Structures are given as structure tokens and as C-alpha cells.
N, C-alpha and C positions, 0 to 999 in steps of 0.2 A: 331621316331628316325630312322635314316638311318645309317647303318654300311657298310663301304666299304668291298669288298671281302678280306679275310684273315686278317681283322682288328678285334678289340674287343671293348667292351664297358663295363663300370661298371654300376651296378644298386645298389643303396643304399636302404636298407630296415631298417626301425626303428620299435622297439617293444615298445608298451605301454600297459602294462597289465591292463585289466579291473577288475581283481580279483586276489586273491591269488591262486597260484598253476600253474600247467603246462598248457600252451596254445599251440595249434598247428594251422597251416595254410598252404596254398600252394600259391606260386607265380607262375603264369602261364604266359609264354611269347609266344606270337603268332608272326609268321613271314610269309614271302611269300612262304615258302615251303609247307604250309598247315598242318604241323605237329606241334602242340603246344609243348612247352618244360615246364616241371614242376620242381619246386624246393620245397622240403618240408621245412617248417619253424617250429621251436620250441623255446619257451621261457618260463621262469618261473617268474610268478608274485610274488613279495614279498610284505610284508606289508609296511606301511608308516614308515619313519625313526623313530627309537627309540621305546620305549614301548608305546602302544596305546590300550586302553581298550574300548570295545563295550559291552554293557549290554542289554540283552533281556530277558523278556520284560522290557521296560523302567519304568514301574510302575506295581504293583501287586494289583489286586482287588479280594478279596475272596468273594464267594457267602455267603449268610446269613448262620450263624452258631449258633447253640444253645449254650447259655452261659455255660461255663465250659467244653465244648467238643472241641476236637482238629480236625481241618480240614484236608483234604487230602493235602499233600505238593504241592506247586507250585514251579517248577524249575526256577531258575534265572541263566541264562547262561552268564558267563563272557568269552569273546573272545578276544584274543590278536591279533589285526589287524596290529600290528607294527612288525618291524624286529629285535627287541630286547626283551628279556624276561621281562615280567611284574612280579614284586614282590609285592604281596598283603601282607601288614603288619598287617592290622586289619579290622574287620567288626563290626560295632556297630549299635545299634538301639537307636533312639532318638525321643523325642516327648511325648505328654501327655499320650498316650496309648501304649508306647513301650513294656510294659510287656505282652501285649496280643499277641505278635508275637515272634516267635523263628526261628532259622535257624541253619543249619549245618556249623560249622566252628571249626576246630581243630588247631588253630594257623596259623601262616603265611604260605603262599604257593606261588609257582611260576607257571606262565602260559607261556608255550613255545611260541616263536614268530611264525609269519606267519600262524595264524589260530588256535593256541592251545586254548583249552577251559578248564574251570573249572565250575562245577555246585554247586550252593548253593541252598538247599531246604528250603523253607520258609513255616511255618505253622501259623495258627491263632487259638487261644484259648481265646475267648472273656471272660472278667471278668465282663462285664456289657452290658446293652442293648444299641441299637442305633449304630450310625456310630463310628467306632474305627479306628484310624489312627496313623501312625508313619513314620519315615524316616530311611531307612537303609543307613549307611554311609560306603563306601568302600575306605579305604586308601591304596594307592599303589605308585609306582614310576612313574606312567603315568602322563604326564603333565596336564591332566584334573582332577587329584585327588585333593580333595576327590570327588568320584562319589557318587551321591545320587539317591536313588530309593524310591519313595513313596509306602507305603504299607497300605492297608485299607480293612476293612470288616465290616459287620453289625452283632452285637450280638442280638440274639432273645431269647425270653422266651419260 
């Protein structure tokens, strides 16, 4: 681009966040004076529109556990990647071996937007031998609800 003496030009800059949180950058303009001109840029990435739930890990697999003993808890992290609060109304276990698994849940809870988290600890206490499995069902106001997480473990003698 060529700019006449005493004239000006506009430069448009667009921001597209690759993640939630503050992002910074620098726009560098070089000209024929040999001295580059720098402009600092800052933007804040927000979550997807509305409530949006991401759950990690997507499935839980416990190591072998002696029948009647309780495993070390495995943390299930619920992250709100949306720009609106996620309201979790219930967490349930379903499936043939659902009673072999337990979790921390004390009623409904909210997860703040733009990266807020809530942890649910899951444990395994096998009542029988062999592969044991169930499905954790998480009900919320997220459009993907109910979210389901497979849980499994092996009971040993």
C-alpha cells in the first residue's frame, strides 16, 4: 500500500479467539523510514453461545478392584465452554451394575460460563467378579443434555 505525504490509511484487524481467555498480539507496520511501528492488540475469547458442557475424561475405566473394597476416586471434570451458566439438575447412574459405582453430588449446581468447572469424584466398589459397567447420566440446560459417561471396572477375588 502506498500512502501519499500527509495522508492516512485505515487498517482493519479482526479477532477470532482460538480459546477462552485473554489473547494478545502485535500488529507491526513497516515503512520506508526503516523504523517499524507496533500496535499492541488484546482480545478476550469467550465460549460458544449459550450453555455448553465438556466432560473429561469422556469415559472412566477403573483398574481391577477387590470385591467389596472401594477404589481411589477418579475425577470427572465438567467444564462450561459456553458463554451462559450451565445448570446441572441431576446426576444419575444407570445400567446393570450401577450400584457398584458412586459419585459426589449434593443436589443441583451451576457452572459459570467461559471455562468454569465442577468436579464429580467417582468411585468403584465391585459387588461381584468380572467386568462391571454402568452409565453416568448428567442432566443440565446444555443443548447436548443429557450427557452420558461410561464407567467400568473389573471386580477381583
